[in-house]
PLY file of the C-alpha trace (Angstrom):
ply
format ascii 1.0
element vertex 427
property float x
property float y
property float z
element edge 426
property int vertex1
property int vertex2
end_header
-20.04 -26.29 -7.74
-22.55 -24.55 -5.42
-21.33 -22.44 -2.48
-23.27 -24.30 0.22
-21.27 -22.53 2.95
-23.17 -19.33 2.12
-26.59 -20.75 3.14
-27.99 -17.95 5.31
-30.33 -20.36 7.12
-27.39 -22.37 8.44
-26.52 -22.05 12.13
-23.49 -23.35 14.02
-23.35 -25.40 17.19
-20.62 -22.97 18.27
-21.92 -19.85 19.98
-21.78 -16.84 17.65
-22.45 -13.42 19.23
-25.02 -11.18 17.58
-23.43 -8.91 14.93
-20.27 -10.99 14.90
-18.02 -10.49 11.86
-17.52 -14.24 11.77
-20.76 -16.22 11.47
-20.65 -19.71 9.98
-21.32 -18.11 6.58
-17.93 -16.34 6.65
-15.25 -19.03 7.25
-12.14 -16.92 6.60
-8.63 -18.38 6.55
-5.61 -17.42 8.62
-2.59 -18.71 10.52
-2.26 -18.69 14.30
0.04 -19.74 17.13
-1.52 -21.85 19.90
-0.68 -21.80 23.61
1.49 -24.86 22.96
3.53 -22.78 20.45
2.18 -24.74 17.50
1.68 -22.74 14.29
-1.29 -23.91 12.25
-3.61 -22.89 9.45
-7.06 -22.11 10.79
-10.45 -20.52 10.41
-12.75 -18.63 12.75
-16.39 -18.91 13.77
-17.65 -16.41 16.34
-14.98 -16.01 18.99
-13.38 -19.39 18.32
-10.26 -20.19 16.31
-10.38 -23.59 14.61
-7.25 -25.63 13.94
-7.59 -26.96 10.38
-4.37 -28.96 10.77
-5.92 -30.91 13.64
-9.14 -31.38 11.65
-7.15 -32.78 8.74
-5.21 -35.19 10.99
-8.54 -36.42 12.38
-9.74 -37.12 8.80
-12.52 -34.52 8.75
-11.49 -33.58 5.18
-11.71 -37.16 3.91
-12.69 -37.26 0.24
-11.08 -33.90 -0.58
-7.81 -34.25 -2.47
-5.34 -32.48 -0.15
-1.64 -33.07 0.50
-1.06 -34.68 3.90
0.40 -31.51 5.42
-1.82 -28.95 3.67
-2.93 -27.27 6.91
0.06 -28.16 9.07
2.13 -25.28 7.74
2.94 -21.74 8.78
1.46 -20.08 5.67
-1.58 -20.48 3.42
0.47 -20.38 0.21
0.13 -24.08 -0.69
-3.60 -24.10 0.00
-4.05 -20.96 -2.11
-2.01 -22.56 -4.92
-4.51 -25.46 -5.06
-7.06 -23.17 -6.68
-10.70 -22.21 -6.51
-12.17 -25.73 -6.58
-10.23 -26.78 -3.48
-11.00 -23.53 -1.63
-14.72 -24.05 -2.19
-14.68 -27.76 -1.27
-12.83 -27.05 2.00
-15.00 -24.09 2.95
-18.19 -26.05 2.23
-16.88 -28.96 4.32
-16.03 -26.68 7.28
-19.58 -25.27 7.14
-20.95 -28.84 7.27
-18.70 -29.83 10.20
-19.85 -26.90 12.31
-23.52 -26.99 11.27
-25.78 -27.35 14.32
-27.30 -30.52 12.84
-23.96 -32.35 12.45
-22.98 -34.30 15.59
-19.61 -35.65 14.31
-17.33 -33.07 15.94
-19.99 -31.48 18.15
-20.41 -34.65 20.21
-16.73 -35.65 20.32
-15.18 -33.91 23.33
-11.81 -35.50 22.58
-11.69 -34.05 19.07
-13.06 -30.67 20.11
-10.28 -30.26 22.68
-7.59 -30.32 20.00
-9.49 -28.48 17.27
-11.17 -25.48 18.94
-9.50 -22.59 20.78
-10.84 -19.39 22.29
-9.73 -16.51 20.07
-7.99 -14.79 23.01
-5.83 -17.89 23.51
-4.19 -17.76 20.07
-1.75 -15.33 18.49
-2.51 -14.39 14.91
0.34 -14.52 12.37
0.86 -13.17 8.87
-1.42 -15.50 6.88
0.71 -15.80 3.74
4.34 -15.56 2.72
3.98 -12.44 0.58
6.50 -12.61 -2.21
5.40 -9.44 -3.97
3.26 -6.49 -3.00
1.70 -4.02 -5.43
-0.19 -0.94 -4.26
-2.68 0.64 -6.63
-4.06 4.19 -6.64
-7.64 3.46 -7.62
-9.85 5.95 -5.79
-10.79 8.86 -8.04
-11.80 10.93 -5.01
-8.45 10.33 -3.29
-6.40 11.03 -6.42
-8.40 14.21 -7.04
-7.95 15.45 -3.46
-4.20 14.85 -3.55
-3.96 16.49 -6.97
-5.78 19.57 -5.70
-3.42 19.87 -2.73
-0.13 19.29 -4.49
-0.71 20.22 -8.12
-3.12 22.29 -10.20
-6.61 22.22 -8.62
-8.11 22.67 -12.09
-6.27 19.61 -13.42
-6.07 17.44 -10.31
-5.92 14.10 -12.15
-2.87 13.35 -14.25
-3.64 12.56 -17.92
-3.12 8.78 -17.53
-5.30 8.29 -14.43
-8.64 7.68 -16.18
-7.03 5.21 -18.61
-4.97 2.84 -16.43
-5.08 1.51 -12.86
-1.96 3.33 -11.63
0.19 1.42 -9.15
3.67 0.93 -7.74
5.68 -1.97 -6.40
5.75 -2.00 -2.59
7.96 -3.64 0.02
6.79 -7.05 1.28
9.46 -7.30 4.01
7.66 -4.78 6.23
4.10 -6.11 5.90
2.93 -7.04 9.41
-0.31 -8.42 10.90
-2.66 -6.50 13.15
-1.29 -5.92 16.65
2.33 -5.37 15.65
3.37 -1.79 16.53
5.05 0.46 13.97
7.92 2.89 14.60
7.85 6.47 13.35
10.26 6.47 10.40
13.37 8.59 9.94
14.09 10.16 6.58
15.04 13.14 4.46
12.68 16.10 4.70
12.80 19.50 3.01
11.74 22.15 5.57
9.46 24.90 4.31
11.38 27.67 2.57
14.70 25.78 2.62
16.91 24.69 -0.28
18.51 21.68 1.42
16.95 18.70 3.19
17.48 17.57 6.76
17.46 14.04 8.18
15.14 13.29 11.08
11.88 11.72 12.22
8.82 12.18 10.02
6.41 14.70 11.52
3.55 13.87 9.18
2.85 10.15 9.68
-0.48 9.14 8.19
-2.72 6.11 7.73
-4.22 5.05 4.43
-7.55 3.24 4.49
-7.19 0.35 2.05
-8.11 -3.23 1.36
-5.95 -5.79 -0.41
-6.55 -8.99 -2.33
-4.42 -12.13 -2.22
-3.79 -14.06 -5.43
-3.20 -17.67 -6.35
-0.72 -18.55 -9.13
-2.07 -16.53 -12.04
0.15 -16.93 -15.10
3.51 -17.82 -16.54
5.92 -15.07 -17.49
4.80 -13.44 -20.74
1.14 -14.47 -20.38
-1.64 -11.99 -19.69
-5.14 -12.65 -18.36
-8.45 -10.96 -19.09
-10.74 -9.03 -16.77
-13.32 -11.81 -17.27
-11.12 -14.53 -15.76
-9.24 -12.40 -13.22
-11.54 -13.17 -10.27
-10.81 -16.90 -10.60
-7.30 -16.10 -9.38
-8.27 -13.98 -6.36
-8.40 -16.00 -3.13
-9.76 -13.34 -0.81
-9.37 -9.94 0.81
-7.93 -8.30 3.93
-8.04 -4.82 5.44
-4.88 -2.81 4.93
-3.32 0.26 6.54
-0.61 1.53 4.22
1.30 3.78 6.61
2.70 6.90 4.95
5.20 9.60 5.93
3.88 12.58 4.01
6.88 14.90 4.55
9.35 12.24 3.40
7.05 11.39 0.50
6.78 15.01 -0.68
10.58 15.31 -0.98
11.33 11.94 -2.55
8.42 11.00 -4.82
9.47 12.97 -7.93
10.31 11.45 -10.38
9.92 7.76 -9.48
7.09 7.74 -6.97
6.72 6.29 -3.44
9.81 4.79 -1.79
10.93 5.15 1.85
7.82 7.13 2.79
5.82 3.92 2.31
8.18 1.00 2.82
8.62 1.40 6.60
5.37 -0.46 7.38
2.14 -1.88 5.96
-0.37 -3.46 8.38
-3.04 -6.02 7.40
-5.88 -7.80 9.14
-5.02 -11.46 9.89
-8.10 -13.24 8.48
-8.48 -13.53 4.70
-12.16 -13.33 3.78
-12.75 -15.39 0.63
-14.35 -14.06 -2.51
-16.98 -16.80 -2.12
-18.01 -15.32 1.24
-18.26 -11.86 -0.33
-20.34 -13.05 -3.29
-23.72 -11.86 -1.88
-22.40 -8.30 -1.62
-21.55 -7.61 -5.24
-22.52 -4.19 -6.55
-21.73 -1.90 -9.45
-18.77 0.42 -9.24
-18.63 4.02 -10.52
-19.34 4.73 -14.18
-16.06 4.87 -16.08
-15.68 7.78 -18.48
-13.92 7.61 -20.88
-14.58 3.95 -21.64
-11.43 1.95 -20.82
-9.43 0.28 -23.56
-10.85 -3.15 -24.56
-8.49 -5.19 -22.35
-9.78 -3.31 -19.27
-13.49 -3.44 -20.05
-15.81 -5.45 -17.79
-19.48 -6.40 -17.55
-21.69 -6.89 -14.52
-21.10 -6.16 -10.85
-17.36 -6.05 -10.15
-17.39 -3.98 -6.94
-18.37 -5.06 -3.41
-20.42 -3.22 -0.79
-17.89 -3.25 2.07
-18.42 -0.69 4.84
-15.13 0.68 6.14
-14.24 2.87 9.09
-11.09 4.28 10.68
-10.72 5.05 14.37
-7.97 6.90 16.24
-7.17 6.00 19.84
-4.71 8.08 21.86
-2.83 6.13 24.53
-5.14 5.20 27.45
-8.03 7.13 25.88
-11.27 6.30 24.09
-11.27 5.66 20.35
-12.82 8.17 17.93
-14.27 7.38 14.50
-12.53 9.72 12.04
-13.64 8.27 8.69
-16.42 6.12 7.21
-16.00 4.96 3.63
-16.91 2.06 1.35
-14.97 -0.22 -0.99
-17.59 0.31 -3.72
-16.29 3.86 -4.29
-13.14 2.57 -6.01
-12.98 3.60 -9.67
-10.84 0.65 -10.80
-12.01 -2.86 -9.85
-9.85 -5.75 -8.66
-10.48 -7.50 -12.00
-9.13 -4.49 -13.86
-6.17 -4.15 -11.52
-5.12 -7.79 -11.97
-5.70 -7.79 -15.73
-3.62 -4.62 -16.07
-0.89 -6.05 -13.80
-0.43 -9.04 -16.13
-1.01 -7.13 -19.38
2.75 -6.85 -20.00
3.38 -10.50 -19.09
4.37 -9.83 -15.47
4.16 -13.03 -13.43
1.81 -13.07 -10.41
2.22 -15.85 -7.84
0.39 -17.51 -4.97
0.44 -15.23 -1.93
1.04 -12.00 -3.84
-0.82 -9.05 -2.35
-2.45 -6.18 -4.26
-3.42 -3.06 -2.29
-6.42 -1.04 -3.43
-4.91 2.35 -2.75
-6.54 4.78 -0.35
-10.35 4.41 -0.42
-11.90 7.85 -0.17
-15.58 8.57 -0.61
-17.36 11.63 -2.01
-17.86 13.48 1.30
-15.24 14.94 3.70
-16.13 12.44 6.44
-15.41 9.56 4.04
-11.86 10.54 3.11
-9.33 7.73 3.65
-6.30 9.55 5.09
-5.42 12.27 7.58
-3.90 14.21 4.67
-7.41 14.59 3.23
-9.43 14.65 6.46
-7.43 17.62 7.77
-6.67 18.99 4.28
-2.92 18.89 4.78
-3.15 19.79 8.45
-5.21 22.97 7.98
-8.34 21.56 9.63
-7.39 19.46 12.70
-9.71 16.66 13.84
-11.04 16.85 17.40
-11.00 13.55 19.31
-13.27 12.41 22.14
-10.62 13.19 24.79
-10.57 16.84 23.63
-7.21 16.62 21.88
-6.70 17.47 18.22
-4.87 15.69 15.43
-3.41 16.91 12.16
-1.51 13.65 11.66
-0.75 10.58 13.79
1.12 11.23 17.04
3.43 8.87 18.95
1.55 6.16 20.89
-1.68 6.74 18.94
-3.37 3.56 17.73
-4.99 3.40 14.29
-7.87 0.92 13.92
-9.50 -0.02 10.61
-12.66 -2.13 10.57
-14.74 -3.45 7.69
-17.87 -5.51 7.12
-20.62 -6.35 4.63
-24.23 -6.59 5.73
-27.65 -7.29 4.26
-30.99 -8.36 5.71
-29.80 -11.95 6.13
-26.12 -11.98 7.10
-23.13 -9.92 8.20
-19.67 -10.86 6.90
-16.76 -8.97 8.46
-12.99 -8.72 8.40
-12.39 -8.02 12.08
-9.85 -5.23 12.29
-6.31 -4.14 11.62
-5.07 -2.34 14.71
-1.57 -0.85 15.05
0.09 1.56 17.45
2.60 4.16 16.27
5.71 4.17 18.46
8.48 6.79 18.60
11.49 6.29 16.28
13.45 3.08 16.86
16.41 3.51 19.25
19.20 0.94 19.29
19.67 -0.56 22.78
0 1
1 2
2 3
3 4
4 5
5 6
6 7
7 8
8 9
9 10
10 11
11 12
12 13
13 14
14 15
15 16
16 17
17 18
18 19
19 20
20 21
21 22
22 23
23 24
24 25
25 26
26 27
27 28
28 29
29 30
30 31
31 32
32 33
33 34
34 35
35 36
36 37
37 38
38 39
39 40
40 41
41 42
42 43
43 44
44 45
45 46
46 47
47 48
48 49
49 50
50 51
51 52
52 53
53 54
54 55
55 56
56 57
57 58
58 59
59 60
60 61
61 62
62 63
63 64
64 65
65 66
66 67
67 68
68 69
69 70
70 71
71 72
72 73
73 74
74 75
75 76
76 77
77 78
78 79
79 80
80 81
81 82
82 83
83 84
84 85
85 86
86 87
87 88
88 89
89 90
90 91
91 92
92 93
93 94
94 95
95 96
96 97
97 98
98 99
99 100
100 101
101 102
102 103
103 104
104 105
105 106
106 107
107 108
108 109
109 110
110 111
111 112
112 113
113 114
114 115
115 116
116 117
117 118
118 119
119 120
120 121
121 122
122 123
123 124
124 125
125 126
126 127
127 128
128 129
129 130
130 131
131 132
132 133
133 134
134 135
135 136
136 137
137 138
138 139
139 140
140 141
141 142
142 143
143 144
144 145
145 146
146 147
147 148
148 149
149 150
150 151
151 152
152 153
153 154
154 155
155 156
156 157
157 158
158 159
159 160
160 161
161 162
162 163
163 164
164 165
165 166
166 167
167 168
168 169
169 170
170 171
171 172
172 173
173 174
174 175
175 176
176 177
177 178
178 179
179 180
180 181
181 182
182 183
183 184
184 185
185 186
186 187
187 188
188 189
189 190
190 191
191 192
192 193
193 194
194 195
195 196
196 197
197 198
198 199
199 200
200 201
201 202
202 203
203 204
204 205
205 206
206 207
207 208
208 209
209 210
210 211
211 212
212 213
213 214
214 215
215 216
216 217
217 218
218 219
219 220
220 221
221 222
222 223
223 224
224 225
225 226
226 227
227 228
228 229
229 230
230 231
231 232
232 233
233 234
234 235
235 236
236 237
237 238
238 239
239 240
240 241
241 242
242 243
243 244
244 245
245 246
246 247
247 248
248 249
249 250
250 251
251 252
252 253
253 254
254 255
255 256
256 257
257 258
258 259
259 260
260 261
261 262
262 263
263 264
264 265
265 266
266 267
267 268
268 269
269 270
270 271
271 272
272 273
273 274
274 275
275 276
276 277
277 278
278 279
279 280
280 281
281 282
282 283
283 284
284 285
285 286
286 287
287 288
288 289
289 290
290 291
291 292
292 293
293 294
294 295
295 296
296 297
297 298
298 299
299 300
300 301
301 302
302 303
303 304
304 305
305 306
306 307
307 308
308 309
309 310
310 311
311 312
312 313
313 314
314 315
315 316
316 317
317 318
318 319
319 320
320 321
321 322
322 323
323 324
324 325
325 326
326 327
327 328
328 329
329 330
330 331
331 332
332 333
333 334
334 335
335 336
336 337
337 338
338 339
339 340
340 341
341 342
342 343
343 344
344 345
345 346
346 347
347 348
348 349
349 350
350 351
351 352
352 353
353 354
354 355
355 356
356 357
357 358
358 359
359 360
360 361
361 362
362 363
363 364
364 365
365 366
366 367
367 368
368 369
369 370
370 371
371 372
372 373
373 374
374 375
375 376
376 377
377 378
378 379
379 380
380 381
381 382
382 383
383 384
384 385
385 386
386 387
387 388
388 389
389 390
390 391
391 392
392 393
393 394
394 395
395 396
396 397
397 398
398 399
399 400
400 401
401 402
402 403
403 404
404 405
405 406
406 407
407 408
408 409
409 410
410 411
411 412
412 413
413 414
414 415
415 416
416 417
417 418
418 419
419 420
420 421
421 422
422 423
423 424
424 425
425 426
């Protein structure tokens, strides 16, 4: 089935600002709360949020086999479970509805009033009920930098790293959408030169520049899938800030890896950009040496050219770009991550989220965390207001933005924006 929604010549009768992340060729999916306190599944074109539940009730999806309440829910899980054919049919239909040549909705003021909202008049929600969250560790540059800082600089990568997409199971209960503030976590920390830990607020709170992909129902327990079919089970992608408390992490991570240093918060962008929308931006990833085992081998372009940037904004001050990276730097692809995840028969369900791991590039200005950008705090970053940062301070806001662009179209993710608050105090 062709992806007609990607036609770069198509224009919408809705106004789309120049360089918008959300032209009619994007059509991401999300969940929002209207002024009338109605939660609905929606999409976005330009600076307008579109109520897909209202469109369905008005029969704009006639001819597409959907359950009656498909878009009148508070998550996208059921829609994602319907699979790739349905996603493409719906996205193509939305593109047709909002095409400048289609008068059906354009010329119906009554319908438009219940379907279209200004983006500032809605409140974005978590788009899916995330049952499980896995975070990978797939940037060779990031893994090498961390290895140099904490282990032997001559043997920065652990022996398994070039053979498997390393990952760990995260905590879905503290995944929040953009705009929700995060509290500085408390935890056990081992002060320098001491034998015994203390309990207190983390002093080394960090961001991690990541993306994540959302899956449909992939397999039954015991079944594995190949790298060649893995993308059929990936609905789309979001931006992700995997908050980290480096001092807590340093004390707790041996021998079982990340725990409380990560589980206090993970922030994601609210619009899921589909793999269909990202199709024009395929590119080759890094050369893999040694060649992966057969079940992890792939052919063709499995990476995507997604420009990423991180900005820091002190309270009431201007934002400063601190990092510019790109998704294409990742050593392990999403196909390899998902194939490896199911290789032991682990079940993966609709709405599961897989984090990429920190995305660091080859140059110091493309590193994906404060840990790397300041090299453990040794080289503070100077912000536009004249202040310096080794790690994130209370009331700082971290902003991650991402987009793809070629000569014909720009497809973006918007942003994931979160403020770090002081430790939580019981009233």
